[in-house]
Structures are given as structure tokens and as C-alpha cells.
N, C-alpha and C positions, 0 to 999 in steps of 0.2 A: 628528248621531248620534255625535259623538265621545265615547268612553268609556262609551257606553250599551250595555247588553246587549240584543241583539235576536235573535229567532228567524228564521232564513232557511231556507225549505224549498227543496230542490233535487231534480231528477230523478236517480235513481240513488243509488249509495252513495258512501262517502268515497273521495276520490281522483279523482273524475270531473272532466271539464272544467267541469261545472256548479259544482263546489266551487271550482275555481280562479277562475272568474268571480266567484263570491260573495265570495271573500276580496279580490279586487282592487276590486270595487265598494264593499264595506263595509270598506275598509282602515282607516278612522278609527273603526270601531265594534267592540264586542266581540260578534262574530257567533257565535251557536250554530247549527250546521248540523243541519237535520232532513232525513233522507233519505226517499226514496219509491221505490216499485217501478216506477212508470210515470207518464206525464204525467197520465193520468186520476186516479191516486192523489195526485199533486201537487196538483191542483185540489181534490180531495176534502179533503185536509188543510187547505187554506186555508179551505174552506167551514166546516170544523169549528172554525176558530180556533186551530189548532195552531201557527201561525207568523204573524208580522206581515208578512213579505215572502216572495215566491216568485221564483225565477229559472227562466225557461223559454227554451230555445233555440227560435228561430223560423225561422232560415234559415242555410244554409251556402253559401259562395261557390263550392263545387265541386258539392255534391249538390243544392243548391236549397232551396226552401221546405219546411218541415215542415207540410204542409197541415192535418192534424187539429188542430194547436195554434191555428190561427186560429179554428176553431169553438169550442174550449174557452174561449178568451179571450172570444169574443163572447157565449157563453152564460153566462159567469160574471158576478159583480158586481164583479170586480176591475178596477182601473185600472192602465195602464202609467205608471209614475212615473220610468222611466229605461231606459237600454240600455247595453250594452257590447259591443265587438267584440273577440274573443279570437283571436289567431293560433294556429291549431291545428297542433301538431307531433306527428306520430304516430311512435312508436318500437316496434320489435319487441323484446320482453323475454322472459326465461325465467329459470329457476333458475340460480344462479351455477355456472359450470363447463360449462354446456350450450353447444353451437354450433348454427348454423343447420342443419347437416347432421344433427344429432340430432333435430330437430323433425319430427314427423309430423302434428301438428294445431296450428292457431293459432286462438284464440277472440278475439272482440271484438264490439262493437256493430256492427250492419250498416252504419251510415254510416262508421265507421272502416275497415271492410273495403273499402267502396267507394272511399274516399279513397286507399287504399294498395294496391289490387289489382294494378296493373301491376308493383309491386316483386316480387310472388310469381310472376310469369311465369317468372322465372329459377329457381324452385324448385318444379317440378311435383310433387315428392313430398309437398309440404305441403298438407293439406286445410284450407280456411278454413271456419270454423263460426261462425254467428251466436250471440252471447251477449246477456245482458241489458243490460250496459253495460261500458265499457272497464275500469273499476276493479274490478268484481266478478270479472271474468275473471282479472285479475292476483291478486286476493286468493285465489281458489280454488287457483291454482298454488302460491302461497306457503304457505297453510295446509295443503294436502294433499300438498305436496312432489312435485308432478307432474312427472316427467321425460318428455322427448319432446314436451312441450306448451309452446306459446308464447302470447303475448297481444300485442295492439296497444293502445297508449295513451300517456299523458303521462309525462314524466320525473318529475313530481310524484308520480304514483301508483307508479311503479317504485321510487322511493326510499322511499315509505311502506310498501311491502310487501317491501322488501329483495330486489328482483329486479335482474338484470343486463341492461343494454341491449346487445343483440346487433347491432343496426343502428339508428342514429338517423335521424330525419327521413325516413321511408320514404314519406311522402305524395307522390302523383304531382305535385301542384301546390303549389309552395312559397308561393304567395299564397293560402293556405287559411285562411279566417276563418269563424268562427261568430258570428252575432249573437244575443245573449241579451237578453231583455226582463226588466225588474224590475217585479214586479206587487205591488199591495197593495190592501187594502180602501179604499173611498172615504173612510171616516171616519179612516183612518190616514195620509192624504196629509200630508206635512210642511207646516206653515204657512209656514216660512221658506225653502222651496225657491226656487232661482233662477228668473227668468222663462224660460218655455219658448221654444224656437225650432223645435220639431218636434212633430207630432201624428200619431196614427194614428186613422183614421176608417173606418167601413164604411157602405155604402148600397146600395140596389137601384135599378134603373132600369126604366122601362117598356120593353117589347120593341118599340121603334120605331127606325127608321133615324136614325142621327146622334145618338142620345140621349147616348152616352158622349162623343162628340166635342164636344158643347155644354158638358158639364161640364168637360172638360179645358181648353177654350178660356177658360172663366171663371177657372179657377185661374191660367192663364197670364197673363191680363189683370191680375190682382192681384199678379203677380210671386211666385207661390207655386211652389216647386219640388216636383214629384212624384218622390220618390226611390224609391218602390216602389209597384207596383200589382199586385194579385193577385185573381183572380176564382175563386169557388167556386159550384157550383150550389146553389140553394135547395131543400132537401129537400121533396119533395111538390109542387113547382111546376115543370112541364116548361119547359125552356129559359129559366128565370129564374135570375139570378145575383146573388150578393152580391159587391160590389167592396170589397176592403180596400186602403186607400191610405195611404201615409205622405207627409205634407206637411212641407216645410221652409220656414221664413219668417224674415225679419229684422224685420218690422214686425207686431206682434200685431194692431194695429187693422186692417190690410189683410187679415190672415188671418181675423179675425172677419167682416169685410165679405164675404169670398169665400164663407163658409159661408151667409150670408144670401142671397147672390146665386144659389147653386146650388140652394137649397131648392126652388124651383118645379119643378126638373127631375129631382129624385130622390125616393126614398121611404126610410123607415126609417133616417134618418141617426142614426148612433151614434158618439159620440166615445169611443174606447177609452182615450185618454190623451193628455195634453199634457206634454211633458218636454223635457229638454235633449239635444241630439244627443250620442251616446256617443263615448267615446274609444276608440282602437285600442290594445290591450294585447298585448305580446309575451310569450308564456308563459315 
């Protein structure tokens, strides 16, 4: 992708952690960022062909999985072609010259508020208010010159909107990482991409005792590491679940054999993507 211009759709506006992840992942390409208002809108843009790639957060090490996004990926025709783990550092920002004592309201994305809420226990006069995304809350403060109002987000966005960091790294857990998936249409998968060592699959099981245990035992036998397992109910079918599983493997042949071996015990096997395990990036 070096020196090639590509369109990358992100959730949220410019300055979000999604944009930071996009620039890191596509650092060797000329990436044109296309913003969206929601995850639903992000997948709608991809369906319309507005971008070649999309970046979607899927889980955070503090707040957990973003469950609706599993359903969006499963229902789309998109394939996971990569991933990246971004160290999330949340900062309290405001207009230059403001202090924490001046603030009466602080806006940010609900997940950013959740990640930094203990910090505000020391400032009971500040009201925390959910916003659309971290960057748009900062932009509103900058564009409208809002005094007495703060926001939570990245240093990248603070610099972008000329805001001052009043307190850096206010997240409660300093090992705070968000995992982002890189998605593309099946026809756009790079032909020269490296051999995968990770995959994301989904399947359902019969409602029988030991059915999941049998499947997990087969993966273990083939030396496949299950790095993530998430279950979600199948809409319209009582007590039936879809299992979303991330598999890590060193031998692709054994990985393929494991899928053949579990086939008699599962239903609706869907491979959402095969890709290389992502690197961890410090913002």
C-alpha cells in the first residue's frame, strides 16, 4: 500500500482514537480519512463503496467488548484483514487559560468517561455528560469558545483543536488498550498480504450438554490458542447463542484441520477474517 492513496472510513470525526489507529496502521499509505456519525453509519458507508477500508473498535481492556459491533461485522460482507491495539491515554482538556476549578461540565464519549470516572471523584462540582465522540466534544469547545466546559480525549485531538491539557493521563487503568479491527470487502483483500496467524470465526451450537466443551477440546488438540471467546444470543431463537472466537495458530495446516474436525459439532460456521496478529501501539 506504500504511496497509494486509499480511503479509510472511521467511526467519529477527525481527532478520534479511530483516526489515530488509522494513521498508525496505514502509515505507509496515503490515507484519506472518511468520518461517520455512528458504527451503523460506518458499515453503511462501506456498503455504499465510499471507502476501501474501515476501522472499527471491537473491545477495550477496561470497558470490555463492544457487543453490537460483532453483529454488524457478522451481518456485513466485510472481512477482517488486520488489527491494531492502541494504548489509550485520556486527557482532560479545555480552552487555554481555564483551570479544573473553572469547569462545570465535561463532555466525552461514554467509554472515555467510564475509563476516567474515578479521576472526577475529586471534583464533585463537575458534571460528566455523554457526547458523540471524544474529538467532536473537543471541536465544539474550540469552535464555540466554550468556557467552563472541558472534554476528555487524546493529545492528538487536543493539539488539533488548539486546546490545553489540564490533566494528562486521567484514565484509571494505565494498561488501557483498545483493539481495532481493519475491515475490507472480500474483493479488496490484498493478494500479497503476509501469511495469517490469527482468525476470527463465528458458529452456533446445539443446545446440548458438553457441546462447547467438545469444540474447545478439538481446538486444543490441534494446538490452536483461543485468545477470545464471546457469546451473543441468536435473535428469535430462545437460548441459542452465536459464539465469536479468535484463534491464534503457528501452523496453518493444523488450523485448517481443526476447522474440518469441529464441523460435525457446530452449525453456521462463518470465517470473518484471517489476518496477522496486531501490534501494540503507544499513542
